[in-house]
MARMIDREN-436748 format. One line per 4 residues: their letters; for each residue x, y, z of C-alpha. Coordinates in pm, whole numbers, plus 50000, padded with zeros to 5 digits. Layout:
// residues N
A> X,Y,Z ~ ...
// end
This chain:
// residues 600
DCVA> 43793,49668,49521 ~ 44007,49437,49312 ~ 43723,49210,49214 ~ 43512,49542,49120
RAME> 43794,49664,48906 ~ 43817,49315,48726 ~ 43440,49317,48673 ~ 43456,49661,48527
RIAV> 43732,49566,48289 ~ 43553,49262,48189 ~ 43241,49456,48130 ~ 43433,49722,47920
ATSR> 43585,49454,47703 ~ 43260,49271,47653 ~ 43097,49586,47545 ~ 43383,49684,47310
TRDV> 43368,49326,47163 ~ 42996,49351,47107 ~ 43025,49677,46932 ~ 43296,49553,46706
ATRF> 43093,49235,46631 ~ 42790,49461,46562 ~ 42985,49667,46313 ~ 43127,49345,46159
ILNL> 42767,49213,46094 ~ 42665,49562,45963 ~ 42954,49561,45731 ~ 42858,49195,45601
TSLD> 42492,49323,45545 ~ 42609,49618,45357 ~ 42842,49400,45157 ~ 42554,49173,45057
RGAF> 42344,49481,44958 ~ 42625,49632,44762 ~ 42677,49299,44581 ~ 42312,49269,44467
DGDG> 42172,49618,44468 ~ 42451,49804,44272 ~ 42395,49968,43948 ~ 42660,49789,43754
DGAT> 42972,49581,43770 ~ 43191,49883,43871 ~ 42967,49977,44149 ~ 42958,49625,44280
ENVC> 43340,49601,44257 ~ 43388,49918,44463 ~ 43134,49814,44716 ~ 43288,49461,44766
RSMM> 43646,49622,44797 ~ 43538,49873,45053 ~ 43335,49622,45262 ~ 43605,49368,45268
TGVM> 43853,49626,45381 ~ 43618,49701,45672 ~ 43578,49334,45746 ~ 43950,49288,45787
LNLT> 43987,49610,45999 ~ 43712,49486,46221 ~ 43887,49149,46264 ~ 44209,49333,46340
AIAD> 44007,49533,46592 ~ 43873,49226,46758 ~ 44220,49083,46796 ~ 44345,49410,46950
VVPI> 44048,49448,47195 ~ 44055,49091,47318 ~ 44348,49078,47581 ~ 44533,48784,47458
ARYA> 44879,48878,47537 ~ 44777,48946,47895 ~ 44690,48571,47955 ~ 44972,48412,47722
PSWS> 45248,48265,47916 ~ 45583,48474,47931 ~ 45828,48182,47894 ~ 46179,48170,47764
IEKY> 46284,47996,47451 ~ 46447,47713,47673 ~ 46107,47648,47830 ~ 45916,47642,47505
VKVF> 46178,47383,47385 ~ 46123,47182,47694 ~ 45739,47197,47662 ~ 45769,47091,47297
MTVC> 46000,46785,47373 ~ 45761,46693,47657 ~ 45457,46690,47428 ~ 45661,46493,47166
ACAF> 45765,46236,47420 ~ 45397,46200,47540 ~ 45276,46149,47182 ~ 45529,45885,47128
GAQW> 45457,45710,47443 ~ 45088,45707,47380 ~ 45159,45556,47042 ~ 45378,45287,47191
VLVK> 45107,45200,47445 ~ 44847,45184,47161 ~ 45070,44952,46961 ~ 45131,44729,47269
LVRL> 44743,44718,47337 ~ 44675,44622,46972 ~ 44951,44339,46985 ~ 44804,44226,47312
RRAQ> 44454,44197,47188 ~ 44571,44025,46873 ~ 44752,43778,47093 ~ 44440,43724,47295
QGWW> 44212,43680,47004 ~ 44464,43517,46767 ~ 44611,43602,46432 ~ 44348,43413,46251
YYLR> 44080,43657,46386 ~ 44247,43925,46174 ~ 44346,43741,45873 ~ 44045,43527,45811
HSRH> 43876,43798,45614 ~ 44175,43916,45413 ~ 44188,43902,45052 ~ 44456,43623,45050
ARLI> 44258,43410,45321 ~ 44250,43118,45085 ~ 44632,43082,45120 ~ 44636,43071,45495
LPPE> 44634,42746,45660 ~ 44372,42772,45959 ~ 44508,42688,46288 ~ 44252,42406,46351
CVTE> 44405,42216,46066 ~ 44760,42216,46200 ~ 44909,41999,46469 ~ 45218,42182,46581
APMR> 45539,41985,46640 ~ 45732,42009,46971 ~ 46036,42257,46966 ~ 46390,42106,46926
SPLN> 46594,42102,47238 ~ 46917,42292,47259 ~ 47105,41967,47254 ~ 46948,41885,46900
RVTR> 47032,42225,46780 ~ 47400,42187,46871 ~ 47412,41841,46712 ~ 47241,41991,46397
KINK> 47530,42255,46371 ~ 47809,42000,46405 ~ 47655,41775,46143 ~ 47611,42066,45917
YIKK> 47982,42151,45967 ~ 48072,41797,45886 ~ 47867,41795,45578 ~ 48010,42109,45452
KGGP> 48367,41957,45483 ~ 48249,41658,45275 ~ 48406,41305,45298 ~ 48243,40992,45415
LGRM> 48113,41159,45732 ~ 47957,41447,45533 ~ 47763,41183,45325 ~ 47654,41001,45638
SSGV> 47521,41336,45771 ~ 47309,41419,45486 ~ 46942,41492,45574 ~ 47005,41584,45936
DAYS> 46807,41909,45883 ~ 46483,41742,45809 ~ 46265,41924,46071 ~ 45933,42084,46018
PILS> 45741,42289,46280 ~ 45425,42109,46170 ~ 45353,41750,46288 ~ 45063,41691,46067
VDTE> 44797,41862,45854 ~ 44421,41770,45871 ~ 44310,41796,45514 ~ 43939,41719,45591
SLPE> 43923,42033,45795 ~ 44030,42257,45514 ~ 43778,42526,45401 ~ 43623,42485,45056
GAQP> 43825,42639,44782 ~ 44153,42671,45006 ~ 44486,42692,44844 ~ 44739,42655,45130
LLVF> 45069,42826,45062 ~ 45400,42671,45161 ~ 45667,42947,45178 ~ 46032,42898,45187
VNSR> 46257,43201,45277 ~ 46636,43214,45228 ~ 46688,43471,45508 ~ 47064,43518,45367
SGGQ> 46940,43651,45028 ~ 46899,44004,44949 ~ 47110,44145,45248 ~ 46872,44236,45527
MGNY> 46570,44196,45298 ~ 46547,43828,45359 ~ 46502,43869,45745 ~ 46248,44137,45682
LLEE> 46046,43930,45450 ~ 46068,43629,45684 ~ 45886,43840,45955 ~ 45637,44005,45714
LRSN> 45539,43665,45574 ~ 45490,43515,45900 ~ 45270,43804,46015 ~ 45046,43773,45713
LNPL> 45021,43386,45710 ~ 45010,43112,45952 ~ 45367,43135,46090 ~ 45394,42754,46058
QVVD> 45353,42791,45685 ~ 45679,42987,45643 ~ 46022,42805,45660 ~ 46357,42948,45708
LHTT> 46602,42767,45473 ~ 46888,42896,45680 ~ 46781,42693,45977 ~ 46621,42393,45805
GPKA> 46602,42214,45485 ~ 46277,42194,45252 ~ 46254,41821,45247 ~ 46045,41768,45557
ALKL> 45805,42050,45489 ~ 45753,41947,45135 ~ 45700,41576,45227 ~ 45429,41685,45491
FANV> 45228,41904,45233 ~ 45258,41639,44948 ~ 44915,41517,45015 ~ 44745,41854,45083
PNVR> 44510,41944,44809 ~ 44572,42250,44589 ~ 44892,42337,44772 ~ 45116,42606,44638
VLVA> 45488,42684,44714 ~ 45638,43020,44718 ~ 46027,43050,44718 ~ 46183,43385,44837
GGDG> 46527,43375,44719 ~ 46747,43381,44398 ~ 46767,43124,44119 ~ 46982,42890,44325
TVAW> 46723,42874,44592 ~ 46446,42807,44334 ~ 46662,42523,44186 ~ 46712,42363,44530
ILQT> 46338,42350,44591 ~ 46263,42212,44240 ~ 46530,41941,44288 ~ 46376,41854,44627
IDEL> 46039,41808,44479 ~ 46177,41593,44221 ~ 46345,41363,44487 ~ 46031,41328,44694
DMAK> 45857,41189,44362 ~ 45515,41357,44431 ~ 45211,41234,44275 ~ 45111,41588,44178
KPPV> 45391,41847,44187 ~ 45281,42168,44339 ~ 45322,42494,44137 ~ 45608,42714,44255
GILP> 45607,43097,44272 ~ 45903,43303,44308 ~ 45968,43614,44522 ~ 46306,43734,44379
LGTG> 46568,43826,44624 ~ 46889,43738,44425 ~ 47113,43917,44172 ~ 47007,43803,43830
NDLA> 46651,43658,43889 ~ 46618,43557,43532 ~ 46356,43294,43598 ~ 46155,43530,43804
RVLG> 46155,43793,43520 ~ 46037,43534,43263 ~ 45752,43437,43497 ~ 45645,43809,43564
WGGG> 45760,43847,43914 ~ 46031,44114,43817 ~ 46397,44140,43878 ~ 46368,44195,44254
YSNE> 46155,44267,44560 ~ 46054,44643,44529 ~ 45906,44706,44881 ~ 45564,44598,44774
LISE> 45297,44524,45029 ~ 45332,44147,45130 ~ 44949,44123,45135 ~ 44916,44245,44771
LLVQ> 45193,44000,44671 ~ 45010,43721,44836 ~ 44698,43825,44638 ~ 44904,43806,44318
IQEA> 45027,43463,44412 ~ 44664,43352,44474 ~ 44559,43492,44115 ~ 44863,43333,43953
HPAL> 44814,43086,43689 ~ 45029,42763,43633 ~ 45306,42749,43357 ~ 45518,42463,43269
LDRW> 45913,42475,43273 ~ 46161,42239,43099 ~ 46433,42102,43341 ~ 46737,41960,43148
QVDI> 46965,41682,43246 ~ 47340,41751,43195 ~ 47569,41442,43193 ~ 47943,41539,43199
TPNE> 48195,41261,43119 ~ 48559,41328,43144 ~ 48742,41256,42812 ~ 49068,41130,42976
SIAT> 49140,40948,43307 ~ 49445,41073,43495 ~ 49661,40782,43647 ~ 49740,40811,44013
PNKL> 50021,40550,44087 ~ 49979,40314,44402 ~ 50319,40331,44579 ~ 50267,39992,44765
ASAA> 50164,39821,44447 ~ 50463,39961,44261 ~ 50706,39858,44547 ~ 50564,39488,44532
GHTA> 50631,39486,44167 ~ 50277,39476,44061 ~ 50101,39694,43797 ~ 49955,40019,43962
PTQS> 49587,40044,43895 ~ 49471,40371,43744 ~ 49204,40607,43909 ~ 49016,40893,43751
RERK> 49034,41208,43961 ~ 48724,41330,43782 ~ 48400,41130,43801 ~ 48095,41168,43584
KEIV> 47868,41454,43678 ~ 47499,41471,43659 ~ 47359,41836,43679 ~ 47011,41977,43620
FQNY> 46928,42326,43497 ~ 46637,42520,43404 ~ 46774,42857,43302 ~ 47095,42827,43100
LGIG> 47441,42664,43070 ~ 47718,42877,42962 ~ 48074,42776,42839 ~ 48355,43034,42789
VDAQ> 48369,43416,42846 ~ 48046,43451,43049 ~ 48143,43159,43274 ~ 48501,43305,43312
AALR> 48349,43633,43456 ~ 48111,43437,43688 ~ 48393,43223,43806 ~ 48620,43517,43910
FHQT> 48330,43680,44060 ~ 48256,43362,44272 ~ 48606,43320,44373 ~ 48665,43683,44486
RNSR> 48340,43660,44686 ~ 48448,43354,44861 ~ 48801,43507,44943 ~ 48688,43862,45021
PQLF> 48307,43862,45123 ~ 48364,44211,45271 ~ 48367,44357,44928 ~ 48023,44228,44829
FSAM> 47795,44431,45058 ~ 47524,44566,44794 ~ 47383,44487,44465 ~ 47531,44786,44296
TNKL> 47877,44685,44430 ~ 47825,44328,44291 ~ 47742,44455,43934 ~ 48034,44691,43946
LYGV> 48284,44411,44032 ~ 48142,44194,43776 ~ 48198,44458,43506 ~ 48540,44484,43638
FGAK> 48597,44105,43582 ~ 48442,44130,43240 ~ 48664,44414,43145 ~ 48977,44218,43251
DFLE> 48869,43924,43017 ~ 48813,44194,42740 ~ 49201,44282,42768 ~ 49299,43904,42812
HSCA> 49071,43714,42584 ~ 49116,43386,42784 ~ 48861,43207,42571 ~ 48977,43306,42230
GLHK> 48978,43030,41969 ~ 48680,42842,42115 ~ 48601,42700,41774 ~ 48902,42492,41776
NIRI> 48843,42327,42103 ~ 48465,42270,42103 ~ 48235,42071,41879 ~ 47848,42106,41910
YADG> 47613,41839,41779 ~ 47257,41936,41791 ~ 47020,41649,41734 ~ 47303,41448,41585
VRQT> 47397,41725,41330 ~ 47739,41908,41384 ~ 47694,42280,41404 ~ 47955,42550,41273
IPPE> 48089,42776,41541 ~ 48206,43116,41423 ~ 48594,43187,41448 ~ 48537,43494,41669
AEGI> 48333,43311,41915 ~ 48444,43313,42280 ~ 48147,43196,42459 ~ 47859,42935,42398
ILLN> 47519,42957,42575 ~ 47250,42703,42587 ~ 46917,42873,42694 ~ 46590,42727,42827
INSF> 46448,43067,42907 ~ 46465,43391,42701 ~ 46652,43592,42966 ~ 47008,43612,43054
AGGV> 47229,43803,43283 ~ 46960,44001,43450 ~ 46686,44021,43175 ~ 46873,44035,42841
RMWE> 46664,43886,42571 ~ 46897,43648,42364 ~ 46654,43498,42112 ~ 46411,43654,41860
RDGS> 46186,43464,41615 ~ 46296,43550,41270 ~ 46273,43363,40947 ~ 46388,43004,40997
YGMS> 46441,43056,41373 ~ 46140,42962,41587 ~ 46002,43103,41891 ~ 46175,43076,42220
SMQD> 45976,42885,42483 ~ 46047,42739,42815 ~ 45813,42448,42783 ~ 45873,42341,42408
GMVD> 46129,42071,42499 ~ 46412,42260,42299 ~ 46709,42456,42399 ~ 46821,42762,42216
IVVV> 47197,42774,42130 ~ 47379,43096,42081 ~ 47732,43231,42075 ~ 47895,43555,42195
HGAL> 48203,43727,42066 ~ 48374,43825,42400 ~ 48340,44029,42707 ~ 48268,44349,42493
HLGQ> 47988,44169,42305 ~ 47837,44072,42644 ~ 47844,44427,42750 ~ 47685,44535,42433
LNMG> 47395,44282,42495 ~ 47348,44426,42834 ~ 47305,44776,42691 ~ 47070,44647,42416
VDKP> 47289,44769,42133 ~ 47367,44434,41984 ~ 47243,44081,41953 ~ 47385,43732,41999
VRIC> 47465,43497,41707 ~ 47199,43232,41688 ~ 47304,42893,41593 ~ 47008,42651,41624
QARE> 46721,42495,41841 ~ 46758,42138,41951 ~ 46604,41860,42172 ~ 46939,41686,42244
VRVV> 47270,41834,42233 ~ 47623,41692,42274 ~ 47910,41936,42335 ~ 48264,41787,42307
VDRK> 48525,42003,42496 ~ 48911,41938,42419 ~ 49056,42156,42678 ~ 49001,42307,43031
LPMH> 48727,42585,43024 ~ 48515,42765,43261 ~ 48144,42679,43281 ~ 47848,42773,43472
VDGE> 47470,42640,43532 ~ 47236,42894,43631 ~ 47500,43136,43752 ~ 47682,42871,43951
PWEQ> 48049,42832,43788 ~ 48327,42601,43790 ~ 48631,42505,43591 ~ 48590,42188,43372
SACT> 48864,41991,43197 ~ 48826,41803,42880 ~ 48503,41634,42867 ~ 48179,41536,42677
IDIS> 47856,41699,42774 ~ 47526,41535,42689 ~ 47211,41758,42735 ~ 46866,41608,42729
LKNK> 46516,41684,42870 ~ 46450,41544,43225 ~ 46111,41657,43318 ~ 45901,41952,43343
ATML> 45817,42162,43653 ~ 45497,42336,43730 ~ 45563,42714,43805 ~ 45343,43005,43888
RRTA> 45317,43286,43626 ~ 45186,43634,43729 ~ 44842,43683,43583 ~ 44893,44010,43404
DARG> 44666,43984,43095 ~ 44364,43796,42964 ~ 44604,43510,42849 ~ 44655,43432,43215
MTII> 44275,43430,43290 ~ 44229,43186,43005 ~ 44510,42957,43141 ~ 44345,42955,43492
QMQD> 44015,42853,43347 ~ 44177,42594,43139 ~ 44369,42443,43429 ~ 44044,42434,43643
TLDW> 43878,42239,43366 ~ 44168,41985,43320 ~ 44172,41928,43706 ~ 43798,41852,43689
ARRA> 43852,41622,43397 ~ 44138,41438,43562 ~ 43938,41400,43890 ~ 43652,41264,43697
DIIN> 43879,41010,43508 ~ 43793,41150,43178 ~ 44165,41207,43097 ~ 44483,41069,43243
DEQC> 44781,41254,43372 ~ 44974,41224,43052 ~ 44709,41367,42854 ~ 44641,41643,43087
ERIM> 45013,41740,43057 ~ 44996,41717,42670 ~ 44711,41948,42657 ~ 44860,42207,42896
VEAH> 45169,42214,42691 ~ 44979,42279,42380 ~ 44774,42551,42566 ~ 45098,42727,42693
RRAD> 45248,42709,42345 ~ 44946,42880,42195 ~ 44933,43137,42469 ~ 45296,43223,42440
SVAD> 45264,43254,42049 ~ 44983,43516,42102 ~ 45180,43698,42352 ~ 45488,43700,42154
GNRR> 45307,43831,41854 ~ 45162,44116,42059 ~ 45496,44193,42189 ~ 45649,44226,41862
LGTH> 45361,44450,41734 ~ 45391,44656,42047 ~ 45027,44611,42131 ~ 45089,44400,42468
RRSG> 45022,44604,42784 ~ 45057,44488,43135 ~ 44789,44562,43390 ~ 44818,44561,43767
SIGS> 44453,44466,43844 ~ 44294,44144,43744 ~ 43956,44306,43761 ~ 44026,44512,43445
LAFK> 44121,44213,43232 ~ 43777,44110,43126 ~ 43793,44395,42854 ~ 44088,44227,42690
SSSY> 43951,43878,42673 ~ 43795,43921,42331 ~ 44153,43942,42167 ~ 44239,43607,42325
SQLF> 43895,43432,42233 ~ 44073,43229,41966 ~ 44348,43093,42201 ~ 44176,42740,42223
GVGG> 44006,42757,41869 ~ 43709,42940,41991 ~ 43557,43163,41721 ~ 43729,43043,41406
GDGL> 44064,42880,41536 ~ 44161,42515,41541 ~ 44061,42329,41861 ~ 44261,42131,42089
// end
C-alpha cells in the first residue's frame, strides 16, 4: 500500500509538472507570435509584457509543485556550520595534497624540466654544466663563525682571518657544455636587507634559477663565486641589496682583476637606492614577479659607471709619548693616530650637514636597533635628526674651514653654505636631482670622468630639495678635486658616515665599472646592438679593449645627451615592453651618426 501511494503521488506530481511545462512552452510560442505578428510597437510591448508575466508565474508554479522542501535536510544552524567547515577542510586538504604531488613530481623530474622553456632560460646555468661542491661540515661552520667574530673585533688576528668566508657551492663550471647564446647569471642576495624581503627574494630566486647560482652574502662572501665565474663567457651579475652591497661587489671585482668585468645589475633592497634609480631599476622592490624581473635583466643593456678614488691624508700628527723612552731620557717618537685612508665611491661624497644627519642616524641605529624596524620609521627618524641640525646649525661657517680646488683652480664657497656634495650620479638622498644642464653648466653623466660639485645651505635647504621646491647651488664640474679641511667635520661616502679630523682629500678617477641599465626605450636597444657589434670586433681582433671602451664611452655620452634632451622637452616616455620599442627607434636613428649625424 505504501508503495502504491508513493507511486500515485509521483504520477500526480509528474502529470502536474508536465502540464506546467506544456503551458510554459505554449506561453513562449504565444510570446514569439506576439512579438512578430503584432500590429504595432504598442501591441508587441503589451504581448511581451503579458507573456513574460506568464512565464514567471509558470516558473513559480514549477517550484511550488516540485516537492523540494520534502527532500531537503532539516538541520540546525550548528549542523550547517559543521558541514561547511568540513567542506572547507576537505578543500584545503585537497589543495595541500595537490601541491605536495606537484612538488614531488618536480623533484623527480628536476627543476630544469620546468625552467628550460621559460623566458629567462638563457640566464639559467644547466645542471650538466655544474659540478657541485661538498657541503661544509658543522666544525667548519663553527670555525667560520669564530673567525668572523675575530675579524669584526679587528686587530692582528682580525687581519689574519680575512678571506675565511671564501666558499662557493659550485666546484667548477664546464663552459664547453653551455648552450648557444647562454648568459649565465650570478646572483648575490643580502638576506638582511629590506627587512624580511631579503629572505623571501633568496627563496624566489633559487626557485627560478639554478639554486647554485644564488649566493647568500650573509653566510658567505662574494669572492669565491666571482673567481669561479671569471672565465664563464657572457656572465652577468645581479646584486639584491642596497648601495653598500653593490659597492662591496664592485670592489671585489676590482680586487680579482678580471680580464673582462661582468656587467652588474641591481635589485634594490636598501633605503636610498640612488644608483638603482639612475640605472632604471627603481627605488625598491615592489613585489614584481621574479620571472619578469629576470627577463628585464636578460634584456638590459650595459652602461659604464665611473668609480672615484678618495685619498684622505691627515693634516697634523698627534704625538703619543713613549713612557719607557721618556724614563730612559731619550726623545719620545711621535706616532700618528690617524693614517692615510683610501676610499672608493661611485655615488657621491658629502661633507657637512647631510653627513651630520647620516652620522646621527648611523649612531642611533647601532645603539638602539629596535627603533629601526621599517622604511617609514627610518625616514621619520632621519627627518628628526635633520630638524635637530636645523636648530643647531652645527656646520655653519663652512666656507672658513674648507677650500676646494677643482682641476687646480680654487673655487668660491658661498658664506651660507653648510654642506658640500660631490656627485657622480644625478640622484641624491632617494632620487633628488641635484644637477641640471643650463648655460655654462654641462650635462651630468655617470661615465664622463667628471664629478659635479654642489653646496647646500642647511638642513632646511635639504628638506626643500627633497620636496622639489628648491635647487642646490652649483659650483663646477671637474676631473680632479682637492678639498682641504681645517677642522673636524662629519663626512659620508655613499651613505656610510664617519667623523673626520682636519685633512686633505684628493679625488681622482680610479676606473670604470660595467653596470646593467634597464632597457626602457629605443636608446637601450641601440646600445645593445652596439655592444654586440663591439664584442664581435674585439673577438675578431679588429679593435683592442682600450678602443672598445672609448667607443662605448662616446656611445653612452650621445645616448645620454639624447635622453636628457627628451626629458627636458617632456617627450620621453618609458615603456614596459621591449616588443613595442621598434616604433620609437626612428627618433634615435641619428644616435651614431646614421641619417645625417656625425659618425663615431
